[in-house]
C-alpha positions, 0 to 999 in steps of 0.5 A: 249801817248794813244792819241798820236799826230799822232792819233790826226792829228799832224805831225812835219813839215820839217825845210823848212816849214814856221816858226814863230821863231827860239829858241836859248839858251844863254851860260849864266854863263857856263865858265866850258863849254867854258874854255877861250872862253866864251866871244868869244862864247857869241859874236858868239851867239850875231852875230847869233841871230842878223843875224836870227833876220834880217829875222824873230823872235828870241826867247832866253832861258836865266836866267832873270838876263842876259836879259839886257846884252844879248839884248845889245849884240845882238843890237850891232851886229844887229842894232836897228831893231833886232826882239828878245824875251827873256824868263826867262828859265834858262838853263845848256847849249846851245844845244837847238836842242837836249833838246828843244821842237819838235814842231808838227802841226795839219794837218787840223787846223794848231794848234801848240803843243809841244812834250817833250822828255827826255834828259839825256846829250847824254847818261849821258856824260855831266851834269848837264842837269836838267834845259835843260830838263825843257825847253820844258815844260817852252816853252809850258807854256810860249806860252800856247801850248798843250804838249805831252810827248814823252815817251823816250830819244830823241835829236832833232839833231838825227832825220831828216824828210821830209813832206812825213812822212819819218824820218832819224836817226842813230843806233849809237844814238837811239839804243845805250844802254845809251839812251833807253836800255829798248826799242827795235828798233821796240818800238823806231820806234813806239814812233817816228811815234806816237809822231811826225806823221811819217810813216817810220823810215830809219836807217843810221849807225853812225856819224862823228869822234869827235861827243860827241852825238855818231853820230847825223844825222844833221852832216851827212845827211839833206833833202833840200826838199822832194826829195833831200838829202845832205850828208857829204863825206870824200874823204881821204881814210885814214880818219875814216870818209871815211869808216863811210860816205861811209857806210851811203851812201851805205845804202841810196841806199835802201832808197825810197820815198813813190812813190817808186822813189829814192831821189836825193843824193848830196855829200858835202865834210867835211871840212879839219880836224879841230884840237885843240892841247891838247883839249879833242876832237882831231878832232872837228866834223865840218860839212857843213850839220849842216846848219839852214834853215830860212824862207828866208835864210840858215845859213851855218857853215864855218870853216876858210878854204877858198876853202872848205868853198866857195865850200860848200856855193856855193853848198848850194846856188844852192840848196836853190835858193830862200833863202839867203846863210849866212856863219857863222864862227862856229869854236868857237862853234864847239870846244864844239861839235856842230854848227849852227843847234845844237844850234837852234830849229825852231818853225813852223808858 
């Protein structure tokens, strides 16, 4: 990192910037991750991949032995026009947002590069993760892209940025001793800025109940443009999420854009508690801000709650007037702790 991406002119574009592709990692041969649900989850992934492919290219990490079956599933869901590329990149699990490459782009030439950060299974909670940790290197090699090592443990779901050099994250994740115990807060900020071309790191506190990641930002606060944030809200004062999310909103009162102005902050209610009897997560970490922005669409996770789903889809439709809003049932996926944003990673154009 002596010649780091920022010093060389690279920065990480915001998600709403033009994209070349969306990366997914297929739930290949992982029945232990999805007890009794693997077939349903693979069907959900096929639907998501087919939906994305109607708007832009989908690139999928998966072992070569599964490619033919995966493509067949996707084509059944999306028709013969599905734009899909499969890569022989074996993986342990599906959360490509967290272990996949964080792409940076040169401000002047537009050259794309990969930043490769360490992944340790969200503080060594879940393993194995050796194959997942190799995905950024494999993608850089497959696409013939320059690769920079980040120098610390970092999951993509723990950061959120605009195009003004400002990044949001949470103390509960990046200051957790299960990630980078040898690094100070200042050192973490330096690595984030140097590796991803940022100028400012703004810290929220923690994330929602049931989040195995310790509190990823992409369940609680997202930029929809440079001046606008949507944040999760819990109206029920009896819920632990009420206090957590209220504290995060209070902190955002101190957040300023580079010109000194305040961003517009828009609340979006969490779904009602999604509970699975006798499951390891008594309450699933379901959130409507775990959406995925595409070039011409936004995929929004919904959870079988007619009124709240409709309200969330309507609100995001007002914020993304130039994009289709596509609801995706995420109940089977969120059972293991994530939703649409968590399984995906955008590759800038």
